[in-house]
C-alpha positions in Angstrom: 66.4 27.5 -39.6 68.1 26.4 -43.0 64.9 27.5 -45.0 65.7 31.3 -43.4 69.0 31.0 -43.8 68.9 29.6 -47.6 66.3 32.2 -47.8 68.6 35.4 -46.9 71.5 33.8 -49.0 69.2 33.9 -52.2 67.6 37.1 -51.2 71.7 38.9 -51.2 72.3 37.2 -54.0 69.8 38.4 -55.9 69.7 41.6 -54.7 73.9 42.5 -54.6 75.1 39.5 -57.2 73.0 39.4 -60.2 73.2 43.4 -60.9 76.7 42.8 -61.2 76.5 39.8 -63.4 74.2 41.2 -65.8 76.0 44.3 -66.2 79.4 42.4 -67.1 77.4 40.2 -69.5 75.3 42.9 -71.1 78.5 45.1 -71.7 80.2 42.0 -72.8 77.7 41.6 -75.7 77.2 45.1 -76.2 81.0 45.6 -77.3 80.4 42.1 -79.4 77.5 43.2 -81.1 79.5 47.0 -82.2 82.5 45.1 -83.2 80.3 42.7 -85.1 78.0 46.1 -86.8 75.4 44.2 -85.3 73.6 47.8 -84.3 73.5 49.6 -87.5 70.8 52.5 -88.6 70.1 52.2 -91.5 70.5 54.5 -94.7 67.7 57.5 -94.8 65.9 57.5 -97.8 67.8 59.8 -100.4 65.5 62.9 -101.1 64.9 64.5 -104.8 66.7 67.5 -106.0 66.6 70.3 -103.8 63.7 72.6 -103.8 64.2 76.3 -104.2 62.8 78.1 -101.0 58.7 78.7 -101.5 58.0 75.5 -102.9 56.4 72.6 -101.8 57.3 69.1 -102.6 54.5 66.5 -102.1 55.9 63.1 -101.4 52.7 61.1 -101.4 48.9 61.6 -102.4 46.1 60.0 -101.7 43.8 58.2 -104.1 40.5 60.0 -104.9 37.2 57.5 -104.6 35.3 58.0 -107.6 32.1 59.4 -107.9 30.0 56.3 -108.2 31.7 54.3 -105.2 29.7 57.4 -102.6 26.2 56.3 -101.6 23.6 58.1 -103.6 21.4 60.3 -101.4 23.1 59.8 -98.0 22.8 62.7 -96.1 25.1 62.1 -93.3 23.2 59.3 -90.8 21.3 59.3 -88.0 21.1 61.5 -85.4 21.6 60.4 -82.2 20.6 63.0 -79.0 23.7 63.6 -76.5 23.3 64.6 -73.2 26.5 65.4 -70.7 27.2 63.3 -67.7 28.9 65.2 -65.4 
């Protein structure tokens, strides 16, 4: 009987008391972080000069592979027969 009573008390504590306590603790933590400036959004990168309408500005171009790095005589690979399974 004592076990069931303790189990019921623990259940009610977890179900009703714990959310209230967590809400109070988290709200105080968030207030403290906002006061200290803990949640700071980093500034966005500064764009270059504004482009006129119709112009395109490229930020990054990938490097081009040299011709000698490509395999000689490579025609695509081995053909694998495909069969659709339904």
